[in-house]
N, C-alpha and C positions, 0 to 999 in steps of 0.2 A: 702614529696618528694621534692628534691631541685636540682638546677643546681650546679654542683661541678666539680672540676678537681682533688679533693683529692680522695684517695683510700677509698672504702667503709669500714665502721666499721663492727664489728662482728654482724651477723644477718641481714646485709644490702646487697643489690645487686646493682651493677652498671648497669644502663640501657642506651642504646643509642637509642634516639628517632629520627627517620627520617620522616619528613613530606614533601610530594611532593605536590606542588601547581600546578593546571592545567595550560595548555599552551594556553587556550582560552583567548580572549580579556577580560580584566577586571577580570581575575580570582584571582588576588592577593588581599590582604587586608592590610590596615594599622592599623587594630584593634589589640588590645592586645589579646593574645590567652592563654588560661589556659587549662591544661590537668589533668584528673583524670584517673587512671588505676585500673581495677578490675581483680582480679585473684582468683583462687580457695581457696587460703589461706588468702584472705583479700583484702582490697582496699587501695590505696594511698590517701594522702591528695591532694587537688587541688594545682597545682603549675603553675606559670606563665612561659611561654616559651619565652625567650628573649635572644638575643645575643647583647652584648654591642657594640654600634657604628656600627650597621649593620642593614640594611633593611631586616627584615625577611618576609617570605611568599610572595615573589614576583612571578609574572607569570612565569611558567615553571621551577621554581627552587626547589631544595630539600634542606631543612634546617636540620641541625644536632644539637641535644642537648644532653648533657650528664647529667644524673640525677641519684640520688641514692634514694633508698626507701627500706623499709623492704621487706624481701622475700615474694612474693605474689603467688608463685606457678605458675601453668599454667595460662596464661592470657586469658581472654575470651571476654573482652569488654574494651572500653575506652570512655571517655566523653570529648568533646572539647567545651569550652565556649569562646565566643568572647566578648571583650570589658568590661571595668569596670564601664562605665556610667559616668565617670568624665572627662577625657581628650580626649579620642578617642572613639566616639560612633561607634558601630560595623556596618559593611557593608557586602555585599555579598562576599563570598569567595568560590572558587571552589577547593575542596580537592580531589586529585587523590587517595592517600592512605597514611597510616601511617604504618611504620615498627618499631617495638620495638625489640631490641637485648639485651639479657641478657649477658653482657660481662663477668660475673662471671662464668656462667655455659655453655656458648656457645649455648644458645637457641634463637629462633627467632619466632616472631609472626607477621602476616600481617593483617592489617585492611583496606581492600579496600572500597572506597566510590564512587569515580568518580561522585560527585554530589555537588550541592551548599549547603551551610549552611549560615545562617545569624544571629546566636545567640547562640544556644545550640544544640548539636547533640550527640547522643550515637552511636558508631560504633562497631558492633560485629566482633569478629575475623573471618577471611575469610572462614573458613571451612563451607561447606554446611551441614546443619543438618535438617533432617525431624522433624516436630513438635512433633511427638510421641517419638522421640529419644532424646529429650532434657532432660537432667538430672539435670542441675544446676538450683536451685530454683530461683536465682536472674535473670538468663537469661530467664527463663520461664515468669517471670513478665515483663522483658524488652520487650519480644516479644509481650505480650498482650498489654502493654502500647503503644508500637510503632504502632500496628495495630489500636488501639483506636484513636490515633492521626491522622493516615492516613485516617480513615473513616470520620473524621471530615473535612478533607481537600479535599477529593475526594468524592463528593456526586452526586447521579444520578438525572437526570430529565427524566421523562417518558411521552411519548405521544403515542396515539393509533397508532398501525400499523407499527411502526419503532423501531429499537433497542434503548434501553436507552442510554443516553449520559451524558457527564459531565455538571453539572449544571452551572458552571462558564462561563462567557463570556471571550473573549480573554484577556482583560486587567486585569482580576482578577484571572487568572489561577495561581496555585502554581508556584513559581518562577522557579523551576527546570523543569516545563513542557513548559515554554515559549521558543520561538526561541532564540538562542544565537546571539551575535553580528555578527558572521561569516555568519550565515544563513540569518539574516536580511540584511546584506550588499549585499550578492549575489542576494537576492530578489530585492533590490533597483537597482542593476546594470542591471537586466533583464528589469525592468521598464524603465530604462534609454535608453537601446538599442531600445526598442519599440518606445519611444518618439522621439529619434533621427531619426529613419526611417520615421515616419509619419510626423515629423516636417520638415525634409529636403525636402521631395518631395511635401509638401503642397498638400497632396493627395486629399483633398476635393475639390480642385479647378481644378484638372486635367481633369475630364470628366464630361460632363453634364448627361450622362446616359451610361449604358452598351451597347456597340455596338456588342460585341462578347465575347466569353469566354476568348480570349487572352487578353482582357482588364485587367483581373485580374492579369496577370503577371506583369503589370507595377506598381503594388503596391510595389513590393519588390525592394527597393533601396539599403539601407545599410544592410538589413537583408537577409539571404540566401534564395534563391528561391527554394522551394521544387521541387525535381525531378519529382514529380507527375504532376507538371504544364505542362510539355511537353508531358506526355504520358497517362494522366488520361482518355482520351476518348477511348483508346484501350480496347476492350472487354477482352483481356487476362490480362491486367493490372487490370481492374475492378474485375475480378475473383480472381486474385492473392492477391488483397487487403483483401479478406475475410479470407485468411489463413496466410498472412504475414504483414497485416496492423496493425492498433492500436486495432483491435477488433477480434482476431483470435479464441475467445472462443466458439461462438455459432454454428459453422458449425457442421452439423450432417450428418451421412450416412443414406440415404434412405433405409429402410429395406424391403418395399413391395410396390407394385403398383397395382392399382392407389391410389393417395393420396386423402384425403377428400377435396372436393371442389377445386380441381385443375385438371380439365379435359383436361390435355395436352395429345395429341396423338402423336405417333411416326411420323405420316405424317406431323404434324405441324413443326417438327424440323428435318426432314429427312436429309437435307444437312449437319447438324451438327453431326449427329450420324455416327458411323462406317458404312461402306457400308453394307447394308442388315440387320443391327442390329435394334432391337426394344428397347424401353425404358425398358420394362419388363426384357429383357435379360441383359441389362447393369446394372440394379439394382442388379440382381443376381451376377454379376461380381464385385460388390462393386465400380461401376463407377459413381453413381449418388449421389449427396450430396445436402443438403438444409440448408439455413439460414432462420430461421423462426421468424419473428417479429410480428406474428399475435396477440400476447398478447396485443398489443397496440390498437386493434380495439375498445374496449369500450371507449377509450379516443379520438377517431379520429373525431367523428361527433357530438360532444356535446358542452356543455358550457365550456369545458376545453380548447378550442382553441380560440386564439385571433382573432378578426375580420380581415378578409382578409388574414389570414395565415392558411396554411393547412399542413396536414401530412397524413401518410397512415400506414397500418399494413401489410407490404409486406412479401411475401415469395419468395425467390430466389432459383432456381434450378441451380446447377453447375454440370459440366460433365468433367470427365477425358477422353480426346479424344484419338484417335489412335496414336497421337504423344506424349502421356503421359503428356499433358498439360491441366491445368484446365481452362475451358471456361464457360461462362454463357449459360444456356439452355433456361430459361424462367423466367419471373417475373409475379406474380399476386399481385396486390396491396392490396387486401382485401380478407379475407376468405369468407365473406358473402357480398352480395348475390351471389348465384351461377349463376346468369343471365350473360351470356357472353357479352351481349350487353351493360350492365351497368358496368360490372366488367370484362373487357377483360383480356386475357392472352397476354402478350407482349413477343416477342422473338427477337433475333438479326437479324432475317430475315425481320422484319417490316421496314417500311420507317424510315430513320435515326432520324427524330424528334420524332417519336412515341417511338422508343427504348430509345432515350436519355431522354425523359420525364419519362419513367419507371425507368431508372437508377437513375435519380435525386431524385425521390420519395424514392427509396430504400435507397440511400445514406443518405438522410435526416433522415429516420427512424433508420438506423443503427447508426448514430451519437447519436440520442436520447437514444437508448438502451445502447450504450457504456457509455455515460456520466452519465446517471441517474441510470442505473442498474448494469452493469458489473463492472464499475469503482467506482462510488460514493457509491452505496449501498453495494457491496460485499467487496471492499478492504478498504473503509474508515469507513462506518457506522457500518457494522456488527462486525468488530473486536474491536470497541471502548469499549463495555461493558466487553470484555475479558481483555483489558488493565486496565480498572477501577477495576475490581475484583482482578486483580493481585496486584495492590497497596493496596487494602482494606483488602485482606484476606491472603496474603503471606508475611511473615516476610522477611527482607532484607537478612537473612542468609538462606532462603529457596532455594534449587537448582532450582526449577521451575521458581521462580522469577528471579534468576540470569541468566537463559537461555532466558527467555522471554524479559527481560528489554531492551537489545540492539535492539530487533526487534519491540519494541513499542515506540521508541524514537520519540517524536514530533507528534505521532498519535493524541493525544488529542488536541494539539495546532493547527494542520492544519485543523482538523475537526471544531474546534471552529471558526477559521478564515473563513472557508467555509460557516458555518451557518450564520455568521454575514455579509458576503459580497458576495461570489461567487454565492451561490444558495439561497440567501435571496430574499424576496419579493422586487421587483424593483432593484435587483442586476443585474450584467452583463448577466448572463445566462437567467434570467427571461426576460431581455430586448430584447434579440435577438431570443428567442425561439418561435416556433409556439404555444407552450402551455402557458396557463396562469400559474401563480404561483400555483394555486390550481391544475391545470393539472399536473404540475411537481411533486407536492406532491403526487398525486394519482399514478403517474408512479413509484415513489420511493416506495410507499407502495406495489404496485403490484410486484415490483422486490423483495422486502423483503419477501412477502408472498410466492413467488415461490422458494426462496433460502433455502438451507439446508447446515449446516456446514459439515455434514458427506458426502456431495456430492461435497465438495470444494477442495479436494486434486486432483492433476492432474490425477492420475489413475481413480478416480471416475468421474471426469468431462468427460474424454474420454469414459469411460464405458457408462455413461448416454447418451452420444452423439453417441454411437454405432461406435466409431472410433477404428479401429484395430491398433495394434502396428506395422503393416507391412507397411513400407514406400512405397512399390509399389502400395498400394491401393490408397493413397493420397500423391503423390510425393511433396517434398519440403514444407511439413507442419512442419516447424522447431519449432513451439510452442510445438508440440507433441514430436519431435525427441530430441531437446535440453532440453526441459522441463522434460522429463522422466529421463534423466541423472541427472539433478539437483535434482529432487524429490528423486531419489534413494540415492544420497549423503546426502541430508538433513535428510532423514529418518534414514539412517545409523548413522549419526553424533548424532542425538537426542537420538537414542538407546544407543550409547556408553556412553553418558553423564548421562542419566537417570539411567542406570544400575550400575553406580558407587554408587548410593544412594539407589535405590530400588532393593533389592536383591530378593524379592519375591512379589507375588501379595498381600500377607498380609501386607507388608509395605505400599502399595498403599491404601488399605482399612483402615488402622489404622492411616494414616496421616490426622489428623482432619483439618489442615489448607488447605490441598489440597481438601478435600471433601467439606469444606465450600466454597472454590473457585468455584468448579464446580456447586454446588447448587445455589450460588448467580448468576452465569452467566445464568443458566437455569431459575430461578425464577424471578430475577430482570432484568438482562440484556436483556433477550429475553422474559420477561414478562410472563413466564409460558407457552409459546408456544413451541411445539416440533419442534425445528429447527435442530434436529440431533446432538445437543450438549448434552453429557451425564449429567444427574442430579447427578449421582454418578459415579466415576471412579473405576472400580473393578479389573483392571489388569495392569501390567507393559506395555503389548502390547497396550492396549487401551490408556494409557497415552502417549506413544510414538506417536501414530497415531494422537492424539489430538494436541500435541505440534508441530509436523511436519506439520500438516495441517494449523495451525495458521501461522507458519513461511512461508509456501508456499503462503498463501493469501497476507500477508503484504509485502513480499519481491519479489520473482520472478513474481507472478501474478500481483501485482501492477506495477512493473517495465515495463512489456510488454504492459500493458494497458495505462500507463501514458507517458512514455518517447518517444513513437512513435507518439504522438499527432501532433506535429508540421509538421512532414514529411507527415502525412496523412490528417490532417484537416485544414492546413493553406491555401491551395488552395481551395477557397470556392466552386467552382462548383463541386468538388469531395466530399464535405461534407457540404452542406448548412445547417445552423441551423434552417431555416424556408423556406417554399416555398409559393410564392404569386400567386398560380394558383390552380384552383379547381381540385380535383381528379375525375376520370371517374364517380364514383357512384353519384356525385353531378350534373352530366351533362345530365342525362336522358338516353342518348345513345352515345356510343363512336364509331366514324367512323375513322378508320385509314387512314392516309394520309392527314388529314385536319390541324393538328396542325403545326405550323411553328417554325423555330429556333428563330425568333424574339420574339415570345411569351415566349420561354424558357429563353432568356436573361432577359426579364422583370420579370420572375418568381423568380429571384435570389434576395438575400438580398440587402439592400441599402449599399451605401459606408460606412456609419457610422457603420452599423452592421458588415460589412465585416472587417473593421479595428478592431472592438472590438473582433471578434473571433480570428483573427490572433494574436492580442496582448495576449489574454488569453492562447491560446495553446502554444505560444512561451514561456511565463513565466512558465507555468506548465511543460514544457518539459525540463527545465534546471536543471542540477545537481548542487548541492551545494558543495563547498570545504569541508564542514563539514560532508559530507556523508561518512560513513564507509560502504564498499561494502561487499557483501555476503562472509562469510568466514574470515572476518577481525573483530576482537573484541578488539579495542584499549582500551576500557573502561570496560572490563569484570571484574567481581569480584570473579572469581574462583581462587582457589590456589592449588587444588588437582592435583598431577602429571598426574593421569589417564585422567582427563578432559583436561589438557593442551596438552597432547599428542593427544587426540581426536581432539582438535582444529587444531593442526598442520597438522594432517592427512586430515581433512576436507579442509583446505586451499590448501594443495598439490593436492588433488583429483579435487577440483574445478579449479585449474590452468590447469590441464590436459584437462578438458572440454573447458576452454577458448582457449587453444592452438589449439584444434581441430577446434573451430569456426574461429579462426584467419586464419588457413590454408584454410578454405572454402572461406573466403574473401567476404562473403555475408550474410546479415541478422544477426545482432549481438545484437538484442534486449534482448536476454537471455544470453549474455556474462556475466560471473560472475563479471567482472570488471565494468559492467554497471547496476548492480542490487544493489541498496542501501539495507541495512539491514531492513529498516522500511518504512512505508508509511508516509513520512515526507513532501510531497508536493502534 
């Protein structure tokens, strides 16, 4: 095979080779590049791709080469090799795709990659092919060899009680899994913004101690002050945070009354209820809701707490009142003991300091559950073994890998970074939390123990929480309202794509790469525990549900839990990481009216810990310029017209949802333009 401008000889074909280099920083290469082409009628020799007096393979450029070779028939694979080891040692190169055109017969083949290479890589033609449909002997071997290499590069580490994860630490991850320069730069800019804010105001020298909650507002100099800083003490705002804040997932409808160990009577909250109504009657009308964090109770009074720091395992009752507004009804900080003297019920009718005390404890526990369970465990840790198995068991031409890959971008990287820094022993969250590192670990294990994959689609989350799809029952619950529209579009889109390849349930059952994928997730990723992920996938419908659920978890679910953090957690009194005041059950007997506001100011975290939490939630809440949002697939590897049409329809339908949210002009955390495709931060 050779570069030529002459006409091909008899038995030869003129090929035009178009190689597109990525537009990311440092995507180009100065290495020499060689190509070999494989077709059903044979393979070419290796040939160097080079244009005289021209810099080939520059960032964002498409290079064209004209070559001749014997007739190869239908092309199915190419090999790119970098560097000859003499003058130009090879370096990293980001290849978008290679297009080869048969100028003689008017045919074209697309070889999409959208990935890094730094030596040698084989790229299969872009058509998605199920493993049992593969007929070309050499491609069968290529698929096996590819997976064997990937299994060597993507290896599990397993610890008791948590999902398996990537063995490598951040610095030794496969190059294609690491953050690119664009994302690293955005991360550095976020750090810089935080440093400027706390450097300019010399915050540590401003106050000797907290004199009031408003002191916390003076922290924000160059950084935006959360709106919550002005309205967080309002009971209506406190209630609204449970359905519109950074943790709208755990709210449940109360189905019967009375609740176990929550002896609230209608007389205790009579002024809050509708005139003449009882709690029992309002429960029947779907007006009473609960946020239940009582799972924390085993960790609250043990060696898992740091000296002088406290937490609770609260339950919060919410009420849709006669004005159709959600308001708090009562808080009980522990499920046990049932002794009201030691474990009182707090209501908005209590003296202000007592009620504020209860709200502070609830908000602190809600932050813990958000950070360690709903956010970290569900959207970061639980999906990682699915991502690992995708690399290890599905070939690059497998349609399930093609669909999952854009939704798994940087999942491994951000989790590795979190394990080494964010949630590591002596890391920032360990430093500011009420829990010891061992307590945090136990909380994560508890969250994973209670989690199931098959309960993680939005319809199943709402079903398990007894939330109806009637907006009148729980008004302005946009996580439900916007989320169901997104879920339906995701599910429809996944169905359209998968049915291009899987015509029958038999196709699913016979696809051995897919079955190996599911089995590895069950047996290795989730360590043989029944977490609701199928050990075998038996139908097209089941496969669609599995993939749609995965996309929901890592994209919309992660977005709503992650990017609202600054708005809801940066003003520390509304979300303290720890409290420095004892809960009622450690006091023997609680007498209402004795606690003071000064005691509550002193119960809040130190200035240093306040700054640390603000910095953390600011950095975590930032989008990256590198984020592709839901419905946008700039680096997809599909070539089938039916799939490309499904992508266009998905993007169009998501835009309609976004337009509707824009018209509402309120609560946009599930706007498709604000939902990255993957859990990348």
